[in-house]
N, C-alpha and C positions, 0 to 999 in steps of 0.2 A: 566537534569538541576542541580540536587543535586551533581552529580559527579564534575561539574565545581566548585561548592562551596568548596567541599572537596579539590580539587586541588589548589584552590586559598588560602585556609587556610594553606595547606602544604607549599606552596611557600612563604607565608608571615608570618609564625608563629614566626620566629626569630625576625622580626622587630616589630611586634605588639602584639604578644601573642595569644595563641589559645583561651583563654577565651573571650577576647575582640572581636576577629574576629567572633567567634561563636555567640556571642550576637548580633553583628551588622548584620550578615547574616541570623539570625533567625533559626539557627540549634543548636542541642544539642552537648555538648562537648563529652558526652558518645557516640553519634553517630559518631562523628569524629574519636574517638579512636577505635571504632569498625571497622570503615572503614579502618583505618591504619592496624589493626590486620589482616584483611582479604585480604590484598593486594596480598600476595603470592598465596592464593587460587584463586583469580580472574585471576592472571597471568597464573596459571596452567590451569584454565578453558578456557581461551582464546586460549592457545596453543592447547588444545584438540579440541576446535571448529575449529581452523584453519586446523588441521590435518583431521578432519571429513569433512570439506568443500572441501578439496583437493580430498578426496576419493569420495565425492558426485559428484564433477565435472568430475572425471575420469569415474564413472559409467554413468553419463549423456552423456559424449562424446562417450563412447563405444556403446551406443544404439542410435546413430545418433540424439542426443538431443531430443528424443521423450519421454523419461520417465519423469513422474511427481513425486510428493512427495510420493504417495502411492507405486509406483513401485520401486522407489529408496530405500524407507524404507524396502520393502520386500527383495531387493537385499542385503542390509546391514545386515538384520537379517539372511538371508541365508548364508552369509559369516561369521557368528559368532559374529557379532557386535551388542551388546545389546544397542539400542538407541531408544529414543522416537520419534514417528512420528512428533510431534509438534516441536521438536528440529530440525529435518531434514527440516521441512517447514520453520522455522525461518532462518536457514542458507541459504537455497535456495533463500528465499526472500531478505535477506541482500546482496547476491551476484548476484542477478538478473538472477538466473538460473530457467528457466521455461520449462515445458514440452510442447509437441505439442498438440494443441487443434484441434480435428477433427470435432467438431460440426460446422455446417454451421450457419452463422448469420441469424437471422430471418429478412426477408425483410418486412417492414411495408407498403411501398408504391411502387406500380408497375405502372409506367407511361404508358399511352396509346399512342402508337407511331403515331396513325392517328388523335389524338385529336388536334385541333388547339391550339396554345399557348394562354394563358390568357393575355389580354391586360394590360399593365402597365399604369394605370390611373393617378398615381401620378409621374410617370417618375423617380422613385428611389429617390425622394426628400422626406425624412421622417421628415423634420423639420416642426414644428407647431408653430404658433404664439400664440395660446391660447389652453386651454384644449378642448377636444372633437372635434378637428378640423380634424384630420386624424386618421383613424383606419386601421390597417392591421394585418394580421395573417395567419396562415396556419393550417387548420383543416382537412387536407386530411387523417389523421390517424383515424378519427372518422367514424365508419361504419354507413351509413344511414339506417333508418328502412326499413323493407321489404314493398313492395307496399301493400297498404290497411291496414297497421297497424297504430296505433296511435303513435304520437311522445311522448306523455306522458304515463308513465306506471301507 
């Protein structure tokens, strides 16, 4: 959000003046000038990020798109690249690079194939003319108590 403000100030500084634009946008002049001074550093950092992202995508493709953040980070470190794991994670997230997830999804409801279907008493018409007229819901994910035990704990 702030980056857009700085860009707007840079684009319109000659017409309106930096001091006036900073006051209107609610940012400090010193912050604006600090941003201008760091433009070259940000450009260099972006170029480094792009080069690292290309290397990450190459490693990801070499391993059949199975490697995630930790393994790619390990590969980079083994190749002599000193890089933080969180930076690798950020670059992968920004470029939609994901590893393969081998865990199975937990299935919460297992339908009984021989159970008769539940009748649709309201015939898929969920409109109600007043409050408390139609109630519907699905509570199949709640485990019923064992036979002989109390509903209340």
